[in-house]
C-alpha positions as CSV (number, residue, x, y, z in Angstrom):
1,M,107.6,54.7,153.1
2,P,106.1,56.1,149.8
3,T,108.2,55.8,146.7
4,T,107.9,58.8,144.5
5,P,108.1,58.0,140.6
6,V,109.6,61.1,139.7
7,P,113.1,62.1,138.6
8,A,115.7,62.1,141.3
9,P,116.0,65.6,142.9
10,D,119.8,65.9,142.1
11,L,118.7,66.3,138.4
12,A,116.6,69.2,139.1
13,G,119.6,71.7,139.0
14,H,120.4,70.6,135.4
15,R,117.3,71.7,133.9
16,S,116.6,75.3,132.7
17,T,114.5,77.3,134.9
18,V,113.4,79.5,131.9
19,R,112.7,76.4,129.8
20,S,110.5,74.8,132.5
21,L,108.5,78.1,133.1
22,L,108.0,78.6,129.2
23,R,105.8,75.5,129.4
24,L,103.0,77.6,131.2
25,W,102.8,79.8,128.1
26,P,99.8,77.9,126.5
27,Y,97.8,78.7,129.9
28,V,99.0,82.2,130.1
29,R,98.6,83.1,126.4
30,P,94.7,83.8,126.9
31,V,95.5,86.4,129.7
32,R,98.8,87.7,128.2
33,V,97.3,91.2,127.4
34,R,96.0,91.7,130.9
35,L,99.1,90.5,132.5
36,A,101.4,92.8,130.2
37,T,99.2,95.7,131.0
38,A,99.5,94.9,134.7
39,A,103.3,94.7,134.4
40,C,103.4,98.1,132.6
41,V,101.2,99.6,135.4
42,A,103.7,98.2,137.9
43,I,106.7,99.6,136.0
44,A,104.9,103.0,135.9
45,A,104.4,102.8,139.8
46,S,108.1,102.2,140.2
47,C,109.1,105.0,137.9
48,V,106.9,107.3,139.9
49,G,108.8,106.3,143.0
50,L,112.1,107.2,141.2
51,V,110.7,110.7,140.7
52,I,110.5,111.3,144.3
53,P,114.3,111.7,144.9
54,L,114.4,114.3,141.9
55,V,111.7,116.4,143.9
56,L,113.8,116.2,146.8
57,K,116.8,117.5,145.0
58,W,114.7,120.5,143.7
59,M,113.4,121.1,147.2
60,V,116.9,121.0,148.9
61,D,118.7,123.0,146.3
62,G,115.7,125.4,145.8
63,P,113.2,126.2,148.4
64,V,115.2,124.9,151.3
65,A,118.3,126.6,150.4
66,D,116.4,129.8,149.6
67,R,114.3,129.7,152.7
68,D,111.1,129.6,150.8
69,P,108.4,128.1,152.9
70,G,105.9,128.3,149.9
71,G,108.1,126.2,147.8
72,V,108.6,123.7,150.6
73,W,104.9,123.3,150.9
74,L,104.5,122.9,147.2
75,G,107.2,120.3,147.2
76,A,105.5,118.4,150.0
77,L,102.3,118.5,147.9
78,Y,104.3,116.9,145.0
79,L,105.6,114.1,147.2
80,L,102.0,113.4,148.5
81,L,100.6,113.1,145.0
82,L,103.4,111.0,143.8
83,G,103.0,108.7,146.8
84,L,99.3,108.4,146.2
85,A,99.8,107.8,142.4
86,E,102.4,105.1,143.2
87,A,100.0,103.3,145.8
88,L,97.1,103.5,143.4
89,L,99.0,102.0,140.4
90,F,100.2,99.1,142.6
91,G,96.6,98.5,143.8
92,L,95.4,98.6,140.1
93,R,98.0,96.1,139.2
94,R,96.9,93.6,141.8
95,W,93.4,94.0,140.8
96,M,94.2,93.4,137.0
97,V,95.9,90.0,137.9
98,A,93.7,88.5,140.4
99,R,90.7,87.2,138.5
100,P,92.7,86.0,135.3
101,L,95.3,84.0,137.3
102,A,92.6,82.4,139.3
103,G,91.3,81.3,135.9
104,V,94.6,80.1,134.9
105,E,94.8,78.0,138.0
106,A,91.4,76.5,137.8
107,G,92.1,75.6,134.0
108,M,95.4,73.8,134.8
109,R,93.6,72.0,137.6
110,A,90.6,70.9,135.3
111,D,93.1,69.9,132.6
112,L,95.1,67.8,135.2
113,Y,91.9,66.1,136.4
114,R,90.7,65.3,132.8
115,H,94.1,64.0,132.0
116,L,94.2,61.7,135.1
117,Q,90.7,60.2,133.9
118,R,92.3,59.5,130.6
119,L,95.6,57.8,131.9
120,P,95.8,54.0,131.8
121,V,95.2,52.0,135.0
122,A,99.0,51.0,134.9
123,F,99.9,54.8,135.4
124,H,97.6,54.8,138.6
125,D,99.0,51.6,139.8
126,R,102.5,53.1,139.8
127,W,101.8,56.6,141.2
128,A,100.9,57.4,144.9
129,S,97.7,59.3,145.2
130,G,99.3,61.9,147.5
131,Q,101.8,62.7,144.7
132,L,99.0,63.4,142.4
133,L,96.9,65.3,144.9
134,S,100.0,67.5,145.7
135,R,100.4,68.3,142.2
136,G,96.8,69.5,141.8
137,T,96.9,71.6,144.9
138,T,100.2,72.8,146.5
139,D,102.0,73.0,142.9
140,L,99.3,74.9,141.3
141,M,99.1,77.2,144.2
142,L,102.7,78.0,143.8
143,L,102.3,78.4,139.9
144,R,99.5,81.0,140.5
145,M,101.6,82.8,143.2
146,F,104.5,83.0,140.8
147,L,102.4,84.3,137.9
148,A,100.8,86.9,140.2
149,F,104.0,88.3,141.9
150,P,107.5,87.0,140.8
151,L,106.8,87.0,137.1
152,T,105.8,90.5,137.1
153,F,108.4,91.9,139.6
154,L,111.4,90.1,138.1
155,L,110.7,92.4,135.2
156,V,109.6,95.5,137.2
157,N,112.4,95.3,139.6
158,G,115.0,94.9,136.7
159,V,113.5,97.9,134.8
160,T,113.6,99.9,138.2
161,I,117.1,99.0,138.8
162,L,118.3,99.9,135.5
163,A,116.4,103.2,135.5
164,G,117.6,104.0,139.1
165,V,121.2,103.2,138.3
166,G,120.9,105.4,135.2
167,I,119.6,108.3,137.2
168,M,122.3,108.0,139.9
169,L,125.0,107.9,137.1
170,V,123.6,111.0,135.6
171,Q,123.6,112.8,138.9
172,D,127.1,111.8,139.7
173,W,129.0,109.0,138.1
174,T,131.7,108.8,140.8
175,L,129.1,107.9,143.4
176,G,127.4,105.8,140.9
177,L,130.5,103.5,140.5
178,V,130.9,103.2,144.3
179,V,127.2,102.0,144.6
180,L,127.7,99.4,141.6
181,G,130.7,97.8,143.3
182,P,128.9,95.0,144.7
183,A,127.0,94.0,141.6
184,I,129.3,91.2,140.5
185,P,129.4,89.4,143.9
186,V,125.7,89.7,144.1
187,M,125.2,88.1,140.5
188,V,127.7,85.3,141.4
189,T,125.7,84.7,144.5
190,C,122.5,84.4,142.7
191,V,123.9,81.8,140.1
192,V,125.1,79.6,142.9
193,F,121.8,80.1,144.9
194,E,119.7,79.2,142.0
195,K,121.3,75.8,141.5
196,K,121.2,74.8,145.1
197,Y,117.7,76.0,145.9
198,S,116.1,74.2,142.8
199,E,117.4,71.0,144.3
200,A,116.2,71.7,147.6
201,A,112.8,72.9,146.4
202,R,112.4,69.7,144.3
203,R,113.1,67.6,147.3
204,A,110.7,69.5,149.5
205,Q,107.7,69.3,147.0
206,D,108.1,65.6,146.5
207,Q,108.1,65.0,150.2
208,V,105.0,67.1,150.6
209,G,103.5,64.4,148.1
210,D,104.8,61.6,150.4
211,L,103.4,63.3,153.4
212,T,100.1,63.8,151.6
213,T,99.9,60.1,150.8
214,V,100.6,59.0,154.3
215,V,97.8,61.3,155.7
216,E,95.3,60.1,153.0
217,E,96.1,56.4,153.7
218,S,95.7,57.0,157.3
219,V,92.2,58.6,156.9
220,L,91.0,56.0,154.6
221,G,92.4,53.2,156.6
222,I,91.4,54.5,160.0
223,R,89.4,51.3,160.8
224,I,92.4,49.1,160.2
225,I,94.8,51.3,162.1
226,K,92.5,51.4,165.2
227,G,91.4,47.8,164.9
228,F,95.1,46.7,165.0
229,G,96.0,49.4,167.4
230,R,98.7,50.8,165.0
231,H,98.2,54.4,165.6
232,R,101.6,54.8,167.2
233,S,103.5,53.1,164.3
234,Q,101.4,55.3,161.9
235,A,102.3,58.4,164.0
236,R,106.0,57.5,163.9
237,A,105.8,57.1,160.0
238,F,104.2,60.6,159.8
239,H,106.8,62.0,162.2
240,E,109.8,60.5,160.3
241,L,108.3,62.1,157.0
242,S,107.5,65.3,158.6
243,H,110.9,65.6,160.2
244,T,112.5,64.9,156.8
245,L,110.5,67.6,155.4
246,R,111.2,69.9,158.1
247,G,114.9,69.4,157.5
248,T,114.5,70.3,153.7
249,E,112.7,73.4,154.5
250,L,115.3,74.5,157.0
251,R,117.9,74.0,154.3
252,K,115.8,76.2,152.0
253,A,115.6,78.8,154.8
254,R,119.5,78.6,155.2
255,L,119.9,79.1,151.6
256,L,117.6,82.1,151.4
257,A,119.1,83.6,154.5
258,S,122.5,83.2,152.7
259,I,121.6,85.2,149.7
260,W,119.7,87.7,151.7
261,A,122.8,88.4,153.7
262,V,124.9,88.9,150.6
263,I,122.4,91.1,148.7
264,V,121.4,93.3,151.9
265,V,124.7,93.7,153.3
266,L,126.8,94.5,150.2
267,P,124.4,97.2,149.0
268,E,124.3,98.8,152.5
269,V,128.0,99.0,152.6
270,A,128.1,100.5,149.1
271,I,125.5,103.1,150.2
272,G,127.4,103.8,153.3
273,A,130.7,104.5,151.2
274,A,128.7,106.6,148.8
275,L,127.4,108.6,151.8
276,V,130.9,109.2,153.1
277,V,132.4,110.0,149.7
278,G,129.4,112.3,148.9
279,S,129.6,114.3,152.3
280,V,133.4,114.8,151.6
281,R,132.7,116.2,148.1
282,V,129.7,118.5,149.4
283,A,132.1,119.8,152.0
284,D,134.7,120.5,149.2
285,G,132.0,122.3,147.3
286,A,132.3,119.6,144.4
287,L,128.7,118.4,144.9
288,S,125.4,120.1,145.9
289,A,123.6,119.1,149.0
290,G,120.4,118.5,146.9
291,T,122.2,116.1,144.5
292,L,123.6,114.0,147.4
293,V,120.2,113.8,148.8
294,A,118.6,112.8,145.6
295,F,121.5,110.4,145.1
296,L,121.0,108.6,148.3
297,S,117.2,108.7,148.0
298,T,117.5,106.9,144.7
299,A,119.8,104.4,146.1
300,L,117.5,103.7,149.1
301,A,114.5,103.4,146.6
302,L,116.5,100.6,145.0
303,R,117.0,98.7,148.1
304,W,113.7,96.9,147.9
305,P,114.2,95.8,144.2
306,V,117.7,94.5,145.1
307,E,116.7,92.8,148.4
308,S,113.7,91.1,146.7
309,I,115.9,89.4,144.1
310,G,116.4,86.6,146.8
311,F,112.9,85.5,147.3
312,L,111.8,86.2,143.7
313,L,114.4,83.8,142.6
314,A,113.4,81.4,145.2
315,M,109.8,81.6,144.3
316,S,110.8,81.2,140.7
317,Q,112.8,78.1,141.5
318,E,109.6,76.7,143.2
319,A,107.5,77.6,140.3
320,A,109.8,76.0,137.9
321,T,109.8,72.7,140.1
322,A,106.2,72.8,140.4
323,T,105.9,73.1,136.5
324,D,108.1,70.1,136.1
325,R,106.1,68.2,138.5
326,Y,102.8,69.3,136.8
327,F,104.0,68.2,133.4
328,E,105.5,65.0,134.6
329,V,101.9,63.9,134.8
330,M,100.6,65.9,131.8
331,D,103.2,64.3,129.6
332,A,102.2,60.7,130.5
333,Q,100.8,58.8,127.7
334,V,97.0,58.6,127.8
335,E,95.0,55.7,126.7
336,S,94.7,55.6,122.8
337,P,91.1,56.4,121.8
338,G,90.7,53.1,119.8
339,G,88.9,53.3,116.6
340,A,89.5,56.3,114.3
341,S,85.9,57.3,115.0
342,P,83.0,55.9,117.1
343,A,82.0,52.6,115.5
344,A,78.7,52.3,114.0
345,P,76.2,49.7,115.5
346,L,76.9,46.3,114.1
347,P,74.2,44.7,112.0
348,A,72.1,42.0,113.5
349,A,74.2,39.4,111.4
350,G,77.3,40.5,113.0
351,R,76.2,40.0,116.5
352,T,76.9,36.2,116.3
353,D,80.4,35.7,117.6
354,G,80.2,36.6,121.3
355,L,83.4,37.3,123.2
356,R,86.6,35.7,121.8
357,F,90.2,35.7,123.2
358,E,92.7,34.8,120.3
359,N,96.1,34.0,121.4
360,V,96.2,36.6,123.9
361,R,99.4,37.4,125.9
362,F,99.8,40.0,128.6
363,R,102.9,41.4,130.7
364,Y,102.4,44.4,132.9
365,P,104.2,47.5,131.3
366,D,106.6,47.9,134.1
367,A,107.5,44.2,134.4
368,D,111.1,43.0,133.5
369,P,111.1,42.3,129.7
370,G,112.8,39.1,130.3
371,S,110.2,37.9,132.9
372,P,107.5,35.5,131.5
373,P,104.1,36.9,130.7
374,L,101.4,36.6,133.1
375,L,98.9,35.3,130.4
376,T,100.4,33.4,127.6
377,D,98.4,32.3,124.4
378,V,94.8,32.5,126.0
379,D,92.3,31.2,123.6
380,L,88.6,31.3,124.8
381,H,85.3,31.7,123.0
382,I,82.2,32.7,125.0
383,R,79.3,32.3,122.5
384,P,76.6,35.1,122.2
385,G,74.2,34.8,125.3
386,E,76.3,32.5,127.1
387,S,77.8,32.8,130.8
388,M,81.3,31.6,131.2
389,A,82.9,31.2,134.6
390,L,86.5,31.7,134.8
391,V,88.3,29.7,137.7
392,G,91.8,29.6,138.7
393,A,94.3,29.6,141.7
394,T,95.0,32.7,143.5
395,G,97.4,34.8,141.4
396,S,96.6,33.0,138.1
397,G,95.6,36.3,136.4
398,K,91.8,35.9,136.4
399,T,91.2,39.6,137.4
400,T,93.9,40.8,134.9
401,L,92.2,38.6,132.0
402,T,88.7,40.3,132.8
403,A,90.4,43.9,132.8
404,L,91.5,43.3,129.3
405,V,88.0,43.3,127.9
406,P,87.2,46.9,128.8
407,R,90.8,47.8,128.0
408,L,91.7,48.7,131.5
409,H,94.9,47.2,130.5
410,E,96.2,46.6,126.8
411,V,97.0,43.0,125.5
412,T,100.8,42.6,124.8
413,A,99.9,40.2,121.9
414,G,96.9,38.7,120.3
415,R,93.5,40.2,120.2
416,I,90.1,40.1,121.8
417,T,86.9,40.5,119.8
418,L,83.3,41.4,120.5
419,D,80.9,40.0,118.0
420,G,83.8,39.5,115.4
421,E,85.1,43.0,115.9
422,D,88.5,43.7,117.4
423,I,88.3,45.9,120.6
424,T,91.1,48.1,119.6
425,A,89.1,49.2,116.6
426,L,86.4,50.4,118.6
427,S,86.4,53.8,120.4
428,R,86.8,53.4,124.2
429,D,83.5,55.1,124.6
430,E,81.9,52.7,122.3
431,L,83.5,49.8,123.9
432,R,82.7,50.6,127.5
433,S,79.2,51.3,126.5
434,M,79.0,47.7,125.3
435,V,80.8,46.1,128.4
436,A,79.8,46.5,132.0
437,V,82.1,45.4,134.9
438,A,81.7,44.8,138.5
439,F,84.8,44.2,140.7
440,E,85.4,42.2,143.8
441,E,86.3,45.2,145.6
442,P,83.5,47.7,145.0
443,T,84.2,51.3,144.7
444,L,81.5,53.8,145.6
445,F,81.7,57.6,145.4
446,S,80.5,60.5,147.7
447,A,77.2,60.7,145.9
448,T,73.8,59.4,146.4
449,V,73.0,55.6,146.1
450,G,71.0,56.3,143.0
451,E,73.8,58.4,141.4
452,N,76.3,55.6,142.2
453,V,74.1,53.0,140.5
454,L,73.1,55.1,137.5
455,M,76.8,55.5,136.7
456,G,76.4,52.4,134.8
457,A,73.5,53.6,132.5
458,G,73.0,56.2,129.9
459,E,72.1,59.7,130.8
460,D,68.4,59.1,130.2
461,A,68.1,56.4,132.6
462,G,65.8,57.1,135.5
463,A,63.8,55.7,138.4
464,E,62.6,52.6,136.5
465,E,66.1,51.4,135.5
466,L,67.3,52.1,139.0
467,D,64.6,50.0,140.8
468,R,65.1,47.1,138.2
469,A,68.9,47.1,138.9
470,L,68.5,47.2,142.8
471,S,66.1,44.4,142.5
472,V,68.4,42.1,140.4
473,A,71.2,43.0,143.0
474,Q,68.8,42.4,146.0
475,A,69.8,45.8,147.1
476,G,66.3,46.8,148.4
477,F,67.8,48.1,151.5
478,A,68.6,51.2,149.6
479,H,64.9,52.2,149.9
480,A,65.1,51.8,153.8
481,L,68.0,54.2,154.0
482,P,67.1,57.6,155.8
483,E,66.6,59.3,152.4
484,G,66.1,56.3,150.3
485,T,68.1,56.1,147.1
486,G,68.8,59.8,147.5
487,T,70.9,59.1,150.6
488,Q,74.4,60.4,150.3
489,V,77.1,57.5,150.5
490,G,80.1,58.3,152.6
491,E,83.6,58.4,151.1
492,Q,84.5,54.9,149.7
493,G,80.9,53.8,150.9
494,L,82.3,53.0,154.2
495,S,79.1,53.9,155.8
496,L,77.6,50.6,154.3
497,S,78.6,47.1,154.9
498,G,80.8,45.1,152.5
499,G,77.7,43.2,151.1
500,Q,75.7,46.3,150.7
501,R,78.6,47.9,148.8
502,Q,79.1,44.9,146.6
503,R,75.3,44.7,145.8
504,L,75.3,48.2,144.8
505,A,78.3,47.7,142.5
506,L,76.4,44.8,141.0
507,A,73.4,47.0,140.3
508,R,75.5,49.5,138.7
509,A,76.9,46.8,136.2
510,V,73.5,45.5,135.2
511,V,71.5,48.7,135.3
512,G,72.4,49.7,131.7
513,R,71.5,46.3,130.3
514,P,74.9,45.7,128.9
515,R,75.6,43.3,125.8
516,F,78.7,42.1,127.5
517,L,78.9,41.6,131.3
518,V,82.3,41.1,133.2
519,L,81.9,40.2,136.9
520,D,84.9,39.6,139.2
521,D,83.7,37.5,141.9
522,P,80.8,39.8,142.8
523,L,79.2,37.9,145.3
524,S,82.1,37.1,147.8
525,A,80.9,39.4,150.6
526,L,77.3,38.1,150.6
527,D,75.8,35.5,153.0
528,V,74.6,32.4,151.7
529,H,70.8,33.4,151.6
530,T,71.5,36.7,150.0
531,E,73.9,35.1,147.6
532,A,71.1,32.5,146.6
533,A,68.6,35.3,146.0
534,V,71.0,37.5,143.9
535,E,71.9,34.4,141.9
536,A,68.3,33.7,141.2
537,A,67.7,37.3,139.8
538,L,70.9,37.3,138.0
539,R,69.9,34.2,135.9
540,D,67.3,36.3,134.1
541,V,69.9,39.1,133.4
542,L,72.5,36.5,132.3
543,A,70.1,35.1,129.8
544,D,70.2,38.3,127.7
545,T,73.8,39.0,127.9
546,T,77.2,37.5,127.2
547,A,79.0,37.2,130.4
548,L,82.4,36.4,131.8
549,I,82.4,35.7,135.5
550,V,85.4,35.3,137.8
551,A,84.4,32.5,140.4
552,H,85.8,31.2,143.4
553,R,83.0,29.1,144.8
554,P,80.8,26.3,143.3
555,S,77.5,28.5,143.8
556,T,78.9,31.3,141.6
557,V,80.2,28.7,139.1
558,L,76.7,27.3,138.8
559,L,75.5,30.7,137.6
560,A,77.4,30.0,134.3
561,D,76.7,27.7,131.2
562,R,80.3,26.7,131.0
563,V,83.6,26.9,133.1
564,A,87.0,27.8,131.9
565,L,90.1,26.9,134.0
566,L,93.0,29.3,133.9
567,S,96.2,27.6,134.9
568,G,99.8,28.5,134.0
569,G,98.8,31.6,132.1
570,R,96.7,29.6,129.7
571,I,93.1,28.1,129.4
572,A,93.8,24.6,130.6
573,A,90.3,23.3,130.2
574,V,86.8,24.3,129.2
575,G,83.6,22.5,129.9
576,T,80.5,22.4,132.3
577,H,80.9,22.3,135.9
578,H,80.1,18.6,136.2
579,E,82.4,17.8,133.3
580,L,85.3,19.3,134.9
581,L,84.8,17.9,138.4
582,R,84.8,14.4,136.9
583,G,87.6,15.1,134.5
584,N,90.1,17.7,135.9
585,A,92.0,17.1,139.1
586,E,93.0,20.6,139.4
587,Y,89.4,22.0,138.9
588,A,88.1,19.5,141.5
589,H,90.9,20.6,143.8
590,L,90.0,24.3,143.5
591,M,86.3,23.6,144.0
592,S,87.0,21.6,147.2
593,G,88.2,24.7,149.0
594,L,91.7,23.6,149.6
595,D,93.3,26.6,147.5
596,G,92.5,29.0,150.3
597,H,88.7,29.4,149.7
598,D,86.2,27.8,152.0
599,A,83.5,25.9,150.2
600,P,80.2,27.4,151.0
601,E,76.9,25.4,151.8
602,V,76.2,23.2,148.7
603,P,73.3,24.8,146.8
604,A,70.2,22.7,146.6
605,G,70.0,20.3,143.8
606,L,73.9,19.6,143.8
607,R,75.2,16.5,145.9
608,K,78.0,17.2,148.1
609,E,80.0,14.4,146.5
610,E,79.7,16.2,143.2
611,V,81.5,19.2,144.7
612,R,84.1,17.1,146.6
């Protein structure tokens, strides 16, 4: 079951709804004039509705009492015009808010997406993708709905209720006090409702994120689910989460039904009591029939503003929860930009130090502070133009070490330098333009083959660079696809084989002719013959770059000039492949394939006893 990295729902009721919603102000501010105008239009429409009872009073006490047909027809015309004016004003309000609020939603979604791109890898490791997806879709939809309707009508209905109560008290203060009798119970109910509903709303929106995660994982992992016949267990997991969400939504419905029962029944009882008292007073001659009609008409006109309080508060609570969830992501600390300004190109004399790790230590940010670091005092120097293979047991930290170079993770202590300059002094854009990476698990996007490869090059790269990179990666199969390099790659590149995806990822790494190249076992999915062809082409690329290559097989190790053994969080030995085979038992053991990696067929020119 997915774990949601958000505050516990029982804390939601302790936060201020108003304070949460005020965080939307920077997004609302550009359209505040239009929203304020729309609110004024809605208030005018509601006030027009309150004039109708006054026209009815005039008609009953005037033309109706005097049996004047002409006056009755004139009053009917007034009522028709007032009704049309009210409808047109409400329609104008809706038109005025539709476009700007769609823009607010789009702007918030764009900001969220940009922010997600800038958040460190450690953040994405902790958060379920479905939780992030639900914040960018469901939560933002709730916020747009709140800004379009509850935000305006909480104000409009409040003004309408105050104006209506004032009109009723002016007409007859005795009946006005009768109608106002339920006000205190209704307000107490609203306060209790707000706290309980906010907790349920938070829980429901978090559960939607969990459900989204399960659906997304099931779609992306459909081959595994079908291959192992796990569709029933996945269906059960989905059903359990869906059932939990259903229970939470039913609790929300019960809470909403409870407040509706109070704010509908009590005012209805009060209006009934006012009708009885008013009828007695009309019979006694203390009140005119027109005044009673106008009073009751005003009271009935206020039914909708009063009854809407329940779901307006509910939508406000959901919007406040959505705001909290949105800003939980937006408040997360982004990657520091690095240098104060983009670093200037280093002079030729400065390009003589290569890649150097100096006393590097690393512990994952969410690890127990008392736990030992994954990497401890790593010292390693890769000379300019040199290729260094990184070898170590499974879980020794090889992939983590390579991720430190492009600053996908930040070192806990020590430093890493490129040509003598600390990578933290470089802007991230500058650093990542110097360092290219290829991971063991290749990631492709729903774009064309060419677009996927050219992501690793500058914006001015074209067909020549693309063809060269495909040639190096032995990815000529791309030209044989239905539309060549313009063929769309399906989601995650699953329409291609594992070896094809890996070769395209390698092509993406080399297309920009990077000064520094970091390869994390980039040939693991290739057959022996394709691997040999790729290695032969890679040798030319590696001759012009400084490279760090995670390797599990002797064939990959032989690409490098030297080999570093990572053991116990430290660099235990550095030397050539043959030197370490003869002089380091752990390295010889790793190369023997006894660490869980089968040794491939020995490349030509290397005797089997040298590997064993």
